[in-house]
Residue, then its C-alpha position, 0 to 999 in steps of 0.5 A: x743294340x744288334x743281335x750280335x751285341x746282345x749274344x756276345x755280351x754273354x748275359x743272354x745265356x742266363x735268360x735262355x738256359x738249355x744247350x743254346x744258353x750253355x753255348x753262349x755261357x761257355x763263350x762267355x765263361x759262365x756256367x748255365x749248362x744245368x740251367x732249365x730252359x723252361x723260362x724261354x718257351x713259347x712266351x719268352x720275350x721277343x729279344x730272347x727268342x731273337x738271340x735264340x733264333x740266331x744262335x740256333x742257325x749258327x749251331x745248326x748251320x755248323x753242323x749242317x756243314x759237317x753233315x756230308x763230312x766237309x766244310x766248303x769255303x762256299x758254305x762259310x761265305x753262304x753263312x756270312x751272307x745270310x747273317x749280314x754279319x758287321x765286319x766288327x763282329x765277324x771274329x766273335x761270330x766266328x768263335x760261335x760257329x767254331x764252338x758249335x762245330x766242336x760241341x760234342x752234342x748232336x744237333x738234336x738238343x738244339x733243334x728241340x729246344x727251338x721247337x719249344x720256343x717257337x712252338x706257336x710260331x712255326x713260320x719262324x722255324x720255316x725261316x730257319x730251315x730256309x736259311x739252312x737250305x741257302x747254306x747247303x746250296x752255296x757250293x752248288x749242290x745239296x747233298x743226299x745227307x744234307x737233305x736228310x739232315x734238314x728233313x730231320x730238323x723238320x720233324x723235330x719242328x713238328x712239321x708233317x710230310x706235307x709241309x716238309x715237301x712244300x719247304x723242300x720244293x721251295x728251296x731245291x732247284x729241281x723241285x722248283x719247276x713245280x709251283x704247286x708243290x711250293x704252294x703246298x696244293x695239288x694239281x686238282x686243287x680249285x682256283x679258290x683254294x689256290x688263292x687261299x693257300x697263297x694269301x695264307x702263305x703271304x700273311x705267315x711269311x710277311x717280314x714284319x709279322x715274323x720280326x714280331x714273332x721272334x725273327x731278328x731284323x738282321x735276317x729280314x732279306x732272307x725273309x723277303x727271298x722266301x716270299x718272293x718264291x712263293x709270289x713267283x710260284x703263284x704267278x706261274x699257276x695263275x698264268x697256267x690256269x689263266x686266273x686273273 
């Protein structure tokens, strides 16, 4: 069964608890809003994490789309593109998106629940931010409000300023001109340290590894896109440095 079938069946809410479980429960007519999400922490089963990740991107994507005061058609289309939503599930996923937009809670409770669940798998949270940047770029411009929103998410996820700068550089056109920032290294960094930084990012962001940590298979193409950005940055540095 795809991750969409697991979510829209409604039973996932009981396993997750917290605000994510409550959202699923509201759609399925279950009362789970008072349940604890302690059982869905870092040691949660992969299927539970995949559901939480997917709902998390839907909710945070819906709230991202509203952060600059408007929801454009391009953002909605980008949302559908990232998720690779089957045609037969489009209507149901739209229900989740609409429920998230109507939810009176801010984005913080959802981000905090995800931060707890993926505390041991920060690379998965990076993928979530990468997907949200993709949505933000869809209308041709990432607004200051959207960047501020994403930076707040990064902080809740536990990323420090250096990691946030690397994530931002990999996703904003103006910053992609600096391959050193994309790898999270300085221009004075030694060739060996740059090789090590590149290798570490490749290992951490390998799609198979991410899926094992809770990334739904439906999001693998997004992970491949990020890996391609990392490799392109390293290739550019090699040319600049004459590294073989």
